[in-house]
C-alpha positions as CSV (number, residue, x, y, z in Angstrom):
1,X,12.6,-10.4,8.0
2,X,10.2,-9.1,10.7
3,X,8.3,-7.1,8.4
4,X,7.6,-10.4,6.6
5,X,6.6,-12.4,9.9
6,X,4.1,-9.5,10.6
7,X,2.2,-9.7,7.5
8,X,2.3,-13.4,7.3
9,X,0.8,-13.2,11.2
10,X,-1.8,-10.5,9.9
11,X,-3.0,-12.5,6.8
12,X,-3.0,-15.6,8.5
13,X,-5.4,-14.1,11.0
14,X,-7.4,-12.7,8.1
15,X,-8.1,-16.1,6.8
16,X,-8.8,-17.3,10.0
17,X,-11.4,-14.4,11.1
18,X,-12.5,-13.6,7.4
19,X,-11.7,-16.3,4.6
20,X,-13.7,-14.8,2.0
21,X,-11.7,-11.6,2.4
22,X,-8.0,-13.3,1.9
23,X,-9.9,-15.4,-1.0
24,X,-10.2,-12.4,-2.6
25,X,-7.1,-10.7,-2.0
26,X,-5.2,-14.1,-3.9
27,X,-7.7,-13.7,-7.0
28,X,-10.2,-16.2,-6.1
29,X,-13.5,-15.4,-6.7
30,X,-15.6,-16.6,-3.0
31,X,-18.6,-18.8,-2.7
32,X,-21.7,-17.2,-1.2
33,X,-23.3,-18.1,1.8
34,X,-24.5,-21.6,1.5
35,X,-23.1,-22.0,-2.5
36,X,-21.0,-24.6,-1.3
37,X,-21.4,-28.2,-2.4
38,X,-21.2,-31.0,0.2
39,X,-17.6,-32.5,0.2
40,X,-16.5,-28.6,-0.7
41,X,-13.2,-28.5,1.8
42,X,-12.4,-25.1,0.7
43,X,-12.6,-23.4,4.2
44,X,-11.3,-26.2,5.9
45,X,-8.1,-26.4,3.8
46,X,-8.0,-21.7,4.1
47,X,-8.1,-22.7,7.7
48,X,-4.7,-24.7,8.2
49,X,-3.2,-22.8,5.5
50,X,-3.7,-19.6,7.4
51,X,-2.7,-21.2,10.8
52,X,0.3,-22.3,9.2
53,X,0.9,-18.6,7.8
54,X,0.3,-17.2,11.3
55,X,2.9,-19.9,12.9
56,X,5.4,-19.1,10.2
57,X,4.9,-15.4,10.7
58,X,5.4,-15.9,14.5
59,X,8.4,-17.8,13.5
60,X,10.0,-15.1,11.2
61,X,9.4,-12.4,14.0
62,X,11.1,-14.1,16.9
63,X,14.0,-15.2,14.1
64,X,14.5,-11.5,13.5
65,X,14.4,-10.3,17.2
66,X,17.1,-12.9,18.0
67,X,18.9,-12.0,14.6
68,X,19.0,-15.9,13.5
69,X,21.4,-15.3,10.1
70,X,21.1,-19.5,9.8
71,X,17.3,-19.6,9.7
72,X,17.4,-16.5,7.2
73,X,19.7,-18.1,5.4
74,X,17.2,-21.1,5.1
75,X,14.6,-19.3,4.0
76,X,16.2,-18.2,0.6
77,X,16.0,-21.2,-1.4
78,X,12.3,-22.6,0.2
79,X,11.1,-19.0,-0.5
80,X,12.5,-19.1,-4.1
81,X,10.8,-22.9,-4.0
82,X,7.7,-21.3,-3.6
83,X,8.1,-18.6,-5.9
84,X,8.6,-21.4,-8.4
85,X,5.6,-23.8,-7.5
86,X,3.3,-20.9,-7.1
87,X,4.3,-19.3,-10.4
88,X,3.8,-22.4,-12.4
89,X,0.6,-23.0,-10.8
90,X,-0.8,-19.7,-12.5
91,X,1.2,-20.3,-15.8
92,X,-0.3,-24.1,-15.7
93,X,-3.9,-23.1,-15.4
94,X,-4.0,-24.5,-11.7
95,X,-4.2,-21.0,-10.0
96,X,-6.2,-17.7,-11.4
97,X,-3.9,-14.9,-12.2
98,X,-4.3,-12.9,-8.8
99,X,-2.5,-16.0,-7.4
100,X,0.6,-14.6,-9.1
101,X,1.0,-11.7,-6.4
102,X,1.6,-14.8,-3.9
103,X,4.6,-16.1,-5.7
104,X,6.2,-13.0,-6.5
105,X,6.0,-12.0,-3.2
106,X,7.7,-15.1,-2.2
107,X,10.7,-14.4,-5.0
108,X,11.2,-11.0,-4.0
109,X,11.3,-11.8,-0.2
110,X,13.7,-14.4,-1.4
111,X,16.3,-12.0,-3.1
112,X,15.8,-9.0,-0.6
113,X,16.8,-11.5,2.0
114,X,19.7,-13.3,0.0
115,X,21.0,-9.7,-1.2
116,X,21.1,-8.3,2.5
117,X,22.6,-11.3,3.8
118,X,25.5,-10.8,1.4
119,X,25.6,-7.5,1.9
120,X,26.0,-7.8,5.9
121,X,28.5,-10.5,5.5
122,X,30.7,-8.0,3.1
123,X,30.3,-5.2,5.2
124,X,31.5,-7.8,8.4
125,X,34.5,-9.1,6.3
126,X,35.5,-6.2,4.1
127,X,38.0,-7.8,1.2
128,X,36.6,-11.7,2.4
129,X,35.4,-13.7,-0.4
130,X,31.7,-14.1,0.2
131,X,29.3,-16.9,0.1
132,X,26.1,-16.0,1.7
């Protein structure tokens, strides 16, 4: 959780400081300086998304430091939902193929978190029925 939090916060900072770099990482082609049409709010959306990523990253780090298992459990279904929505955005042509990496990152993180929670629960209660 802490690793995910640090990465989310770092990418949030990148989006705030160098939005074109973040767009490139996600598979979007940056628009050259002065090339945006009037009414193009891409940078506004990127700024708000990056700020949300920074905040979310800090929440994850704080939850990890507090070892807040309930928070970890809550993230699993919502990260799987994010995986589904982002993957469908690529499959339906709404987003470029490079954006698939964002969905895969969320899906992988959800599965790893779920497996880790299940493993910890089994280790703490050997022989007990496990429901992560």
